[in-house]
C-alpha positions in Angstrom: 12.9 -10.1 16.5 11.5 -10.4 20.0 14.9 -10.7 21.7 16.2 -7.7 19.7 13.2 -5.4 20.5 13.1 -6.5 24.1 16.7 -5.4 24.4 15.9 -2.1 22.7 13.0 -1.5 25.0 15.2 -2.0 28.0 17.9 0.3 26.5 15.7 3.3 25.6 12.1 2.4 24.6 11.1 6.0 23.8 14.0 6.6 21.4 13.5 3.3 19.5 9.8 4.2 19.1 10.6 7.7 17.8 14.2 8.3 16.7 13.5 12.1 16.5 13.9 12.0 20.3 17.3 12.5 21.8 18.9 9.2 22.9 18.2 8.7 26.7 16.8 12.2 26.9 13.2 12.0 25.8 11.0 15.0 25.5 7.9 13.2 26.8 5.4 15.9 25.6 6.6 15.8 22.0 6.8 12.0 22.0 3.0 11.6 22.6 2.0 14.1 20.0 1.0 11.5 17.4 -2.4 12.7 16.2 -1.0 14.8 13.3 1.1 11.8 12.1 -1.9 9.5 12.0 -4.2 12.2 10.5 -1.6 12.9 7.7 -1.5 9.3 6.7 -5.2 8.5 6.9 -6.3 11.7 5.3 -3.8 11.3 2.5 -5.1 7.8 1.8 -8.7 9.0 2.0 -9.9 6.9 5.0 -11.0 7.6 8.6 -11.7 5.6 11.7 -15.3 5.5 12.9 -16.6 5.4 16.5 -17.9 1.9 16.1 -14.8 0.4 14.4 -12.7 -2.4 15.6 -9.1 -1.6 14.7 -5.9 -3.6 14.6 -2.5 -1.9 15.1 0.6 -3.8 13.9 3.5 -2.6 16.0 2.1 -0.6 18.9 5.4 -0.1 20.8 4.7 2.1 23.8 1.2 3.0 22.6 2.0 6.3 20.9 -0.3 5.8 18.0 -2.6 3.5 20.1 -3.7 6.4 22.2 -5.0 8.2 19.2 -6.7 5.1 17.8 -8.3 4.3 21.1 -9.9 7.8 21.3 -11.6 7.3 17.9 -12.5 3.6 17.7 -14.7 1.3 19.7 -11.9 -1.2 20.2 -8.2 -1.5 19.4 -6.2 -4.7 19.2 -2.6 -3.5 19.7 0.0 -6.0 18.5 3.7 -6.0 19.3 6.4 -8.6 19.0 8.1 -7.3 22.2 6.6 -8.2 25.6 8.9 -5.6 27.1 7.3 -2.9 25.0 3.8 -4.2 25.8 4.5 -4.1 29.6 5.7 -0.5 29.3 2.7 0.4 27.1 0.2 -0.9 29.6 2.0 1.0 32.4 2.0 4.2 30.4 -1.6 4.0 29.2 -3.6 2.6 32.1 -6.7 4.6 31.0 -7.1 2.8 27.7 -9.7 0.3 28.7 -10.8 -0.3 25.1 -7.3 -1.6 24.1 -6.3 -5.3 24.0 -2.5 -5.3 24.3 -1.5 -8.4 22.4 1.9 -10.2 22.1 2.3 -11.1 18.4 4.3 -14.0 16.9 5.9 -11.7 14.3 4.0 -12.8 11.3 0.3 -13.5 12.1 -2.6 -11.7 13.7 -3.8 -14.6 15.8 -6.0 -14.7 17.9 -8.1 -12.2 16.0 -11.1 -14.0 14.5 -11.8 -14.1 10.7 -13.6 -11.1 9.2 -13.9 -9.3 12.5 -11.9 -6.1 11.9 -12.9 -2.8 10.3 -9.5 -1.2 9.9 -5.8 -1.8 10.4 -3.0 0.7 10.9 0.8 0.3 10.8 3.2 3.2 10.7 7.0 3.0 10.5 7.0 -0.6 11.6 7.1 -3.0 8.6 10.2 -1.3 7.2 12.1 -2.9 10.1 11.1 -6.5 9.6 14.2 -8.5 8.4 12.5 -10.5 5.6 9.9 -9.3 3.1 8.1 -12.6 3.5 7.0 -11.4 7.0 5.3 -8.3 5.5 3.6 -10.5 2.9 2.5 -12.9 5.7 0.8 -9.9 7.4 -0.9 -9.0 4.1 -2.3 -12.5 3.9 -3.5 -12.2 7.5 -5.2 -8.9 6.7 -7.2 -10.7 4.1 -8.3 -13.1 6.8 -9.2 -10.7 9.6 -10.7 -7.7 7.7 -14.4 -7.7 7.2 -15.7 -7.0 3.7 -15.1 -3.4 2.9 -12.6 -3.1 5.7 -9.3 -1.4 5.0 -5.6 -1.4 6.0 -3.3 1.7 5.9 0.3 0.4 5.9 3.7 2.1 5.7 6.4 -0.1 4.1 9.7 0.4 2.5 10.5 -0.4 -1.1 13.9 1.3 -1.3 16.6 -1.4 -0.9 19.4 1.2 -0.5 18.1 2.5 2.8 18.5 -0.9 4.5 22.3 -1.1 4.2 24.4 -0.4 7.3 25.2 3.3 7.6 26.5 3.8 11.0 30.2 4.9 10.9 32.9 3.4 13.2 32.9 6.4 15.6 29.1 5.9 16.1 29.6 2.2 16.9 32.3 3.0 19.4 30.0 5.4 21.1 27.3 2.7 21.3 29.8 0.3 23.0 30.2 2.8 25.9 26.5 3.6 26.0 26.6 7.1 24.4 24.7 6.0 21.3 22.0 3.5 20.4 23.0 -0.1 19.9 21.8 -2.7 17.4 22.1 -0.4 14.4 23.4 -3.3 12.2 21.0 -5.9 13.4 18.6 -7.3 10.7 15.6 -6.4 12.9 16.7 -2.7 12.8 17.9 -2.5 9.2 14.8 -4.2 7.9 14.2 -4.8 4.2 12.4 -3.5 1.2 9.2 -5.1 -0.2 8.4 -5.5 -3.9 5.1 -3.7 -4.6 4.1 -6.0 -7.5 4.7 -9.1 -5.3 2.7 -7.4 -2.5 -0.1 -6.7 -4.9 -0.2 -10.3 -6.1 -0.4 -11.6 -2.5 -3.1 -9.0 -1.7 -5.2 -10.2 -4.6 -4.9 -13.8 -3.6 -6.1 -12.8 -0.1 -9.2 -11.0 -1.6 -7.7 -7.6 -1.0 -7.5 -4.7 -3.5 -4.4 -2.5 -3.5 -6.2 0.9 -3.9 -3.5 3.4 -3.4 0.3 3.6 -3.3 1.9 6.8 -2.1 5.7 7.3 -2.1 6.7 4.3 -4.3 10.4 3.8 -4.4 11.0 5.3 -0.9 11.5 4.0 2.6 8.1 5.6 3.5 5.8 4.1 0.9 2.2 4.1 2.1 -0.5 1.7 1.0 -4.2 1.4 1.2 -5.6 -2.1 1.0 -9.3 -2.9 1.0 -11.1 -6.2 1.7 -13.4 -7.2 -1.2 -16.7 -8.9 -0.8 -16.5 -12.7 -1.1 -18.8 -12.5 -4.1 -16.3 -10.4 -6.0 -12.7 -11.5 -5.2 -9.8 -9.8 -6.8 -8.4 -11.7 -9.8 -5.3 -13.7 -8.7 -1.9 -12.4 -9.6 -3.1 -8.9 -10.5 -2.5 -5.5 -8.8 -5.4 -3.5 -7.6 -6.0 0.0 -9.0 -3.1 2.2 -8.0 -3.5 5.9 -7.4 -0.8 8.4 -6.3 -2.6 11.2 -4.3 -1.4 14.8 -5.0 1.5 16.1 -2.9 0.7 18.0 0.3 2.7 19.8 2.9 3.2 17.9 6.1 2.5 19.6 9.5 5.6 19.9 11.5 4.3 17.7 14.3 4.2 14.7 12.0 8.0 14.5 11.6 7.4 14.0 7.9 9.2 16.1 5.3 7.0 18.2 3.0 6.3 16.6 -0.3 8.3 13.4 0.3 6.1 12.2 3.2 9.3 10.9 4.9 10.3 11.5 8.5 13.0 14.1 8.9 16.6 12.9 8.5 18.2 10.6 11.0 21.6 8.8 10.9 19.6 5.5 10.8 16.3 4.3 9.5 13.6 6.0 11.7 11.7 3.7 13.9 8.4 5.5 13.7 5.2 6.3 15.2 4.5 2.6 16.0 6.3 -0.7 16.3 6.5 -4.1 14.8 3.9 -6.5 16.1 
C-alpha cells in the first residue's frame, strides 16, 4: 500500500485525497472545507470531540480532516501509510503543533500506548484497503488503544459490487498520457468490502461494542464502536446493539448525497476526506 499511495501523492495528492477535485486542477479553498463533513458524521453517530481528548485519525492524507480535529482536541495522532502524504501534510499544516504525524504500518496503531485514546476517526479510508483482514486488524487495535468509554467513528464499505474495476478503456488510455488519474485498477485503490457480522464479532473479542451502523449495504457505511469497561466485556462472538439513525439531509459542503450519506458520484470509488493509515 505504501508504494501505491506514495506514487499517488506524487501524481496529484489533492485529487487522491478528495476526488471531487478536478484532476491536477485543485480548488484549494474547497479542498480544505472539511468541517461540515466531520460534523455530519459525528453528529449522525451522536458523538463529539472534547477539548481534552486525545484523538487518533486513521488515514490523515494531507491533513484535511486533521485540521478540524486539531482545532477541537487536545492532541491528534494522525496516521498514514504514505510517507509522501505525511511530508506534504506537515508542509501544508505547519501551525498544527498538537498533531503527531505518524507513519503507520498499514494494520496497527503502534506506537500508541494501550488505553490512551479518547476517540478515533476514519473517513473514506478503510474502503480502500485491499483485504478486509486489514480493517479487522484496525478494529482489534482500537480495542487496545481506546480508554474505557472511548469511541471510534469509522466509515467502511460493505458493498462488494463497488470494488470491481469500472474505468473504461478510453479512461485508461487517458491515464497513460497523464490526462486522467492512474492506478484505478490497483487493489489499494479498489479496496474491498467488510462483513459487518464478522466485524462485530472481532469488536466484541476486543471489548468493543458496535453501537450504531448507518448505511449498511453501501460503500459509505458508518459505524460507532465504543470501548467497554474491563469489568463488563462484550460477550465473545456477538454483535453490539445496532441502531440506524433517522435519515437527514447532508449539507452541500460535505460532498454527501442527501439521504444516502454517500459522496456525490465519481467514475471511481471516492477517496475521501481522509486517507489510509
